[in-house]
Each structure stands twice: as structure tokens, then as C-alpha cells.
C-alpha positions in Angstrom: 9.3 -32.1 -23.3 8.5 -28.8 -21.8 5.4 -28.6 -19.5 2.3 -26.9 -21.0 1.5 -23.5 -19.4 -1.8 -24.0 -17.6 -2.7 -20.3 -17.4 -4.3 -19.8 -20.8 -6.7 -22.7 -20.4 -7.6 -21.7 -16.8 -8.1 -18.1 -17.9 -10.5 -19.3 -20.6 -12.6 -21.3 -18.1 -12.6 -18.6 -15.5 -13.6 -15.8 -17.8 -16.4 -17.6 -19.6 -19.6 -16.1 -18.4 -21.5 -18.5 -20.7 -20.2 -21.4 -18.6 -23.2 -22.5 -16.6 -21.1 -24.6 -14.2 -20.0 -21.9 -11.8 -18.2 -24.5 -9.6 -15.9 -25.3 -12.5 -15.0 -21.6 -12.8 -14.2 -21.5 -9.0 -11.9 -24.5 -9.4 -10.1 -22.7 -12.2 -9.8 -19.6 -10.0 -8.3 -21.5 -7.1 -5.8 -23.1 -9.5 -4.8 -19.6 -10.7 -4.6 -18.4 -7.1 -2.0 -21.1 -6.4 0.0 -20.0 -9.4 -0.3 -16.4 -8.5 0.9 -17.1 -5.0 3.9 -18.7 -6.5 4.9 -15.6 -8.6 2.9 -15.9 -11.8 2.0 -12.5 -13.2 0.0 -14.1 -16.0 -2.1 -15.9 -13.4 -2.8 -12.5 -11.6 -3.8 -11.0 -15.0 -6.0 -14.0 -15.7 -7.8 -13.5 -12.4 -8.2 -9.8 -12.9 -9.5 -10.3 -16.5 -12.6 -12.1 -15.0 -13.7 -8.9 -13.3 -15.9 -8.4 -16.4 -18.1 -11.2 -15.2 -21.8 -10.6 -14.3 -21.5 -12.7 -11.1 -20.9 -10.6 -7.9 -20.0 -13.8 -6.1 -17.2 -14.7 -8.5 -15.9 -11.1 -8.6 -15.7 -10.9 -4.9 -13.7 -14.2 -4.9 -11.4 -12.8 -7.5 -10.6 -9.9 -5.3 -10.0 -12.2 -2.3 -7.6 -14.4 -4.4 -5.6 -11.4 -5.6 -5.2 -10.3 -2.0 -3.9 -13.7 -1.1 -1.3 -13.6 -3.9 1.1 -11.6 -1.7 2.2 -9.8 -4.9 1.9 -6.0 -5.1 1.4 -6.4 -8.9 -2.2 -7.3 -8.1 -2.9 -3.9 -6.4 -3.5 -2.0 -9.6 -6.5 -4.2 -10.4 -7.9 -4.0 -6.9 -7.6 -0.2 -6.9 -9.6 -0.1 -10.1 -12.4 -2.2 -8.6 -12.5 -0.2 -5.3 -12.7 3.0 -7.4 -15.6 1.8 -9.5 -18.5 3.1 -7.4 -21.1 1.4 -9.6 -19.6 -2.0 -8.7 -21.4 -4.3 -6.2 -20.5 -3.2 -2.6 -19.6 -6.7 -1.7 -17.0 -6.8 -4.5 -15.6 -3.3 -3.6 -15.3 -4.3 0.0 -13.3 -7.4 -1.0 -11.0 -5.3 -3.1 -10.3 -3.0 -0.2 -9.7 -5.9 2.1 -7.3 -7.4 -0.5 -5.3 -4.2 -0.6 -4.9 -4.5 3.1 -3.9 -8.1 2.8 -1.2 -7.1 0.3 0.1 -4.5 2.9 0.1 -2.0 0.0 1.1 1.3 1.5 0.8 3.0 -1.8 -3.0 2.4 -1.7 -3.4 4.3 1.6 -4.6 7.5 0.0 -7.3 5.7 -2.0 -8.4 3.7 1.0 -8.7 7.0 3.0 -10.7 8.5 0.2 -13.4 5.8 0.7 -13.6 6.1 4.4 -16.7 8.3 3.7 -18.2 5.9 1.1 -22.0 5.7 1.0 -21.7 1.9 1.7 -21.0 0.9 5.2 -19.3 -2.3 4.2 -16.8 -0.3 2.1 -16.2 2.3 4.8 -15.5 -0.3 7.4 -13.3 -2.4 5.2 -11.2 0.6 4.3 -10.8 1.3 8.0 -9.6 -2.2 8.5 -7.3 -2.2 5.5 -5.7 1.1 6.6 -5.1 -0.3 10.1 -3.7 -3.5 8.7 -1.3 -1.8 6.4 -0.1 0.5 9.2 0.3 -2.6 11.5 2.2 -4.5 8.9 4.6 -1.5 8.3 5.2 -1.1 12.0 8.1 -2.6 13.9 5.7 -4.5 16.1 4.0 -6.0 13.0 7.4 -7.1 11.6 8.1 -8.9 14.9 4.8 -10.6 15.1 4.3 -12.0 11.7 6.2 -12.7 8.5 5.8 -11.5 4.9 2.6 -9.4 4.5 1.5 -10.5 8.0 0.5 -14.0 6.9 -0.2 -16.5 9.6 3.1 -18.2 10.5 1.9 -20.4 13.3 1.4 -23.5 11.2 -1.6 -25.7 11.2 -4.7 -25.1 9.1 -4.1 -21.4 8.6 -0.4 -21.3 7.7 0.2 -18.8 5.0 -3.3 -17.3 5.0 -3.3 -13.5 5.0 -6.1 -12.5 7.4 -7.8 -9.0 7.5 -6.2 -8.6 10.9 -3.5 -10.6 12.7 -4.6 -12.8 15.5 -4.4 -11.3 19.0 -1.7 -12.6 21.2 -3.0 -14.5 24.2 -6.2 -14.0 26.1 -8.8 -16.5 27.4 -11.9 -17.3 25.4 -14.0 -15.2 27.8 -11.7 -12.2 27.4 -11.6 -12.5 23.7 -15.4 -12.8 23.5 -15.7 -9.6 25.4 -13.3 -7.8 23.0 -15.1 -9.4 20.0 -18.5 -7.9 21.0 -17.3 -4.6 22.5 -18.8 -1.9 20.3 -16.5 0.6 22.0 -13.3 -1.2 20.9 -11.6 -0.4 17.6 -12.8 -2.7 14.8 -9.3 -3.8 14.0 -8.8 -5.1 17.6 -12.1 -6.8 17.5 -11.0 -8.6 14.3 -7.8 -9.6 16.1 -9.9 -11.2 18.8 -12.0 -13.0 16.2 -9.0 -14.6 14.5 -7.5 -15.6 17.8 -10.7 -17.4 18.7 -10.5 -19.1 15.3 -7.0 -20.2 16.1 -8.1 -21.6 19.4 -10.8 -23.5 17.6 -12.4 -25.2 20.6 -16.2 -25.6 21.0 -16.2 -22.7 23.5 -14.3 -20.6 21.1 -16.8 -21.4 18.3 -19.7 -20.5 20.6 -17.9 -17.2 21.4 -17.5 -16.5 17.7 -21.2 -17.3 17.1 -22.2 -14.6 19.5 -20.8 -12.2 16.9 -23.7 -12.9 14.7 -25.6 -10.5 16.8 -23.4 -7.6 15.8 -25.0 -4.7 13.9 -22.4 -4.7 11.2 -23.1 -7.0 8.2 -19.3 -6.9 7.5 -18.6 -8.2 10.9 -21.2 -10.9 10.7 -20.0 -12.0 7.3 -16.5 -12.4 8.6 -17.7 -14.6 11.4 -19.3 -16.9 8.8 -16.0 -16.9 6.8 -14.1 -17.9 9.9 -16.5 -20.8 10.4 -15.8 -21.9 6.9 -12.1 -21.9 7.7 -12.6 -24.0 10.8 -15.0 -26.4 9.1 -16.2 -27.7 12.4 -19.6 -29.3 12.6 -20.2 -27.6 16.0 -20.9 -24.3 14.0 -23.6 -25.9 11.8 -26.6 -24.8 13.9 -25.4 -21.1 14.0 -24.7 -21.2 10.3 -28.0 -22.7 9.4 -29.8 -20.0 11.3 -27.9 -17.3 9.4 -28.1 -18.9 6.0 -31.9 -19.4 6.3 -32.7 -16.0 7.5 -34.1 -14.1 4.4 -33.9 -10.8 6.3 -30.2 -11.2 6.8 -27.8 -9.3 4.4 -27.1 -11.4 1.3 -23.3 -11.1 1.8 -23.7 -12.7 5.2 -26.0 -15.4 4.1 -23.8 -16.4 1.2 -20.8 -16.7 3.4 -22.7 -18.9 5.8 -23.8 -21.1 2.9 -20.2 -21.5 1.7 -19.1 -22.3 5.2 -21.7 -25.1 5.4 -20.2 -26.4 2.1 -16.7 -26.4 3.6 -17.9 -28.4 6.6 -19.0 -31.1 4.1 -21.6 -32.7 6.5 -24.2 -34.7 4.6 -26.8 -33.6 7.0 -26.9 -30.1 5.4 -27.0 -31.2 1.8 -30.7 -30.9 1.6 -30.6 -27.4 2.9 -27.8 -26.4 0.4 -30.0 -27.8 -2.4 -32.8 -25.5 -1.1 -30.5 -22.5 -1.0 -29.6 -23.2 -4.6 -33.1 -22.1 -5.4 -33.0 -18.9 -3.3 -34.3 -15.6 -4.5 -30.8 -14.0 -4.0 -28.4 -14.7 -6.8 -25.3 -14.6 -4.5 -26.9 -17.1 -2.2 -28.0 -19.4 -5.1 -24.5 -19.3 -6.6 -22.9 -19.9 -3.2 -25.0 -23.0 -2.7 -24.0 -24.4 -6.1 -20.3 -23.9 -5.2 -20.9 -25.2 -1.7 -22.4 -28.5 -2.9 -19.5 -29.0 -5.2 -17.0 -28.2 -2.4 -18.8 -30.6 -0.1 -18.7 -33.4 -2.6 -15.0 -32.7 -3.2 -14.2 -32.8 0.5 -16.0 -36.0 1.0 -14.1 -37.5 -1.9 -10.9 -37.0 0.0 -9.5 -34.2 -2.1 -6.6 -32.3 -0.7 -7.2 -28.9 -2.3 -10.2 -27.5 -4.0 -8.3 -26.3 -7.0 -8.5 -28.8 -9.8 -10.7 -28.7 -12.9 -12.8 -31.9 -13.1 -11.8 -34.0 -16.0 -8.5 -32.1 -16.6 -5.5 -34.2 -17.4 
């Protein structure tokens, strides 16, 4: 008997804005992301279809997943989101970053167009995406990394397409200096950031945490994202400080909240429950998803991509 195509059911769950269980929709999204990464055009279309959602958090995650698909077919949907100037800047930034992740050279004119965007996070992300596409197209890029510049070193980050490739070499101290050097190109600072992530020691985590003092909300949010990837309890104090700071940019706070969920330490559950009542919708929604992720991690789940109760 032929296997049932899972995409229609996943598309229905993901696209249902009346579904109050946001975590369920995220699980559907990550299932579709897996299918998209394995060549499913209908999965890409199902993800893009959900851009009609009212949730900025969900839409920004849609864009991220399309960038991770490694399929240029996704670029058309991302270009449309970046071009929609009425869209939430957090979502537009993620669309620009995803075009960079795809290494989509055909999007360079559009990315250059938004280098003068009114939103700093969009301007800076377009700068990064252009640099990443040019790097991926260069002979040096081809030598350093594989398809689309995804991480080929193995371990936790194998196959992940980062906004910038990890720097090659350098001590923690040297990398921290580059990370925080305002006079250094943003792309190179990101390369230092991801190298520190790959090192992953307590000293490297402390070096990364120093980046929370950066004037750029985009940069600070990426530090929080990296901590979510590492899922190391050593980063909890720095993440709590950021997540609980109501004067911090919502896109940074939300990323810190999700990182706390990825760490899945029961000591932060009470805080996550408080964040689920936050005045910022993106922080509230992130806390709901973070609590579900934490429960999933503690249950010994391998990949946060299954719909609860699905056969």
C-alpha cells in the first residue's frame, strides 16, 4: 500500500490561524522543513502558504525554514516577503537572510535595493546576505564549504546553513576581539560569532555573551540564536538577563526566550511561564513554543518535528 502524502495534513495545521496551539503549528512547520530539505516542492509551497498568518513569530520562522531548504525554488516566496514593506521588519529581515542562505545570486539586485531600507535590521541583513552570496560564489567559498555553504564539519551543526561561514582558526580571545570590533565588516564579525559557537567552550560562551552589548539589535538577536543552537546551561544567566529586559528589542527577547526553551533546564520553566504572559506578542508566543520544546527535549525526543498525537 502506498504511503500517504503527509504534506496536505501538515499544510492544513500550519496554515490554520484559528489553531490556538501555536506549538502544534511549529511542529508541523519543522516537519515540512524536513520534507522541503529533501526536495519536496509541495512542502515549500505549504510553508510559503502560511505567510498569510497574523503571527510575526510564525512568519519569521517560515522564512528561516525556506532558507534552510537549500532549494532555489523557495526564493520567489522570500523575495515577495522582503519586498512587502508593510510586513513586520523581523519577518522581512528573515526573508533577506534566507535568500543569503540559499546563495541565490539572482536576488542580489533586490537585496541591494533594500540596503537603504528604513529599518536597520533589514539594511544590515541585506548587507550580510549580499556578502554571503558573494562568498558562496567565490572560489574560496567553494573550497571552504559544501553546497550552499552549509556547515560540513559534522557534530551538532552539520548541514545547518549559517548567515556567515565560521571563521577558520583563531583563539577565543582573538575571535572575541573580532566579534566586538565595530570597525570590522559585519560579515567577518558574524564569522567570528559562528566560530565561537563551533568551539562551544565556557570561555567561548562568555565571549559570545559579550556581544549582547552590541548596539545592533540584529547582532544581539543572532547571539541569542547561537545560544539556542548550543543549548548549554552556561548561557542561561546571560539569556535570562536579555529575555527579562523589557527595554530590549522584542526580536532579541524572543530569540533569548526560545534559546532558554532549547536548553530545556527545569530551573527556567517558571520564567518561561511568566514570559508567556508578556506584553509583547512575539515574546508571549515564543514562550509558549519554548515550553513545548523544553518538554519535548526532556522527554528524550530526537527532533522537534512531529505533531503530537499523529500516527
